[in-house]
N, C-alpha and C positions, 0 to 999 in steps of 0.2 A: 938565317933563322926566321927573319920576318917574312921572307918569300915563302918558306915552307908553311908557316902559319896562315898566310894569305891564301895559298893554294888549297890548304886543308879546308879553310872556311868556304871558299868557292865551291869545292867538291861537295861539301856537306849541303850547301844551299841548292846546288844542282840536283843532288840525290833526293833531297826533301821535296823539291818542286816537281819531281816525277810522280810524287804521290799526292801532294796538295795542289788542287787545281781549281781555279775560278772558272765558272761556266759561262759560255757565250749565249746570252739570251736570244740573239738574232739567229743563231744557227741551231739552237735547241728546239725541239718540237714536242708539244703536248697535245694529244688528240683524245677526246672524250667520246664515249658512246653511252647513250641512255636508251633503255628499251621500254616499250609500251606494248599493250596487247595488239598484236597484228603488225608490229613493226619496230622501228628504232629511229633515232636521230643521232647524227654525229657532228662533231665540230672541233674547234681548237680553243686553246687558251694559251697565253704567252708567259714564259718564264721571265720574271722581273730580275732576279739575281739568284746566285747559288754558288756553292763551293762543295768540293768533294775531296776527302783525304783518305785514300785507301789504307795508308800506313797506320793512321790514328783511328781508322774505322769510324770516321765522322763525316757528316755532311749536313747541309741545310739548304733549303730551296724556298724561294718566295715567288708566288704566282700572282700576276696582275689579273684579278678577277674582272676588272672592267673590260678586259680584252676578250672575254668569252664571246664566241661567235659560232653560228650554225653553219655547217659546211655542206649539208645534203639538200638544202632548199634554195630557192631563188626568189628574188623580188620581194613582194609584200609578205609572203609567208615566212621567208628568212628573217626579215626585219621584225616581224611580230614575235616569232619564237625567240630570237636573240634578246629582244627587249623584255620578254616574259622571264627568261632565265636570269636577267639582271635585276628583276623586280623582287619585292619582298616575298613573293610566293616561292622563290628559289634562293638565289645567292645574295640578294639585297646588297648589290655592289656599291650603292651610294654610301652605305654605312660600313660595309666590310670590303674594302678595296683590294685586300690581298688575302691569300690563303698561304699557309706555311707547312712545310714538312721538315722536321728535325730528326735525323737518323739517331737511333739509340743503340743499334747493333748492326754490324756489317761483317758477316762471316763468309769466308771463301767456301764454296761447295764444289770446287773443281776448278780446272784451268779456266780463268776468266769469267767464272760465274759466282754470284754472291746471293746469299739469303739476307735480306735486309728487314729490319724492324724500325719503326719510327713513330713519332707523334705527329699526326695530321691535324692541323687547325683550320677549320672553316667556320665562318661566321662567329669567331671568337670561342668556339667549342673545340677542345682538343681530345682526340681519341687515338688509341694505338692502331697501327696498321702493319701488315707484313706483305712483302712482295719479293720477287726474284729480279735480279738485274744481271746483265752480262756485258762484257767488253766486246765491242764490235769495232775493230780498228782503233781509232782514237776516240770513239764515243762510247757511251753507256746506254743500253737499251733495256726496256723491261715493261711490265704491265702490272697494274694495281687495280684492285676493285675495292670500293668502299660503299657502305650503306649510308645513303644521303639522310635518312631519318635520324641518324645519330647526331646530325649537325642541324637539327631543327628545320629540315626541308621535307615537309610532310604533304605537299600539294599532290592530290590524287594518289596517295599511298594506300594500298590495300591493308596495310598494317594499322591504319588509323581511321579509315573511312570504308564502310562496308557497301556492298552493292554498286560498285563503280562500273561493273561490266567492262565494255570496251574502252572506257575512259581511264582505266587504271594505268598508272606509270609505275614501273618496277622500281624497287628501292635501291638496287645496286647500280652504281655508276662505274664504268670501266674506263681506266685511264692508261693509254699507251704512251710511252715517252722515249725520247732520244735526247740525251744530254751530251752536249759537245763542249769540251774545254776551250778556253779562249785561244790556246795555241794549237787547237786541233784542226 
């Protein structure tokens, strides 16, 4: 009888672990794109920690904002833009070291695809976001767009400053992600 109880417990743990997964920050990828008049810049930011539970329709993710880096420039231009993104004009990473996303809803929209809603916190400000996510092998991929001005990032925003001309930076930031479980 004890053996049957133990086997049942092991099976339950194994079944639940198929749904509840810690994410691997080193294998996961977060790529951002910011657009301006006449072009765009791209780069990366690193996942600090995260977990995803498809059965419970829950997940939370923490991003290391100090890791934000520019990927489409080199040398002094890359360093200058990376430092500017880390400054008070943008993400103020000395004061706000992490950003967080907590899922509030995760609904299947077909085989391996999900409609997700969550609360995104940047610079201590939390706002709702929606995005799509899909299973790709053992990882989860998707894209999200958020309005940076909702998080008090107003530098060269046409919504707050008029007559910027070609100095305007668009308000939408695009984030493409690949989340990889630790056992993936």
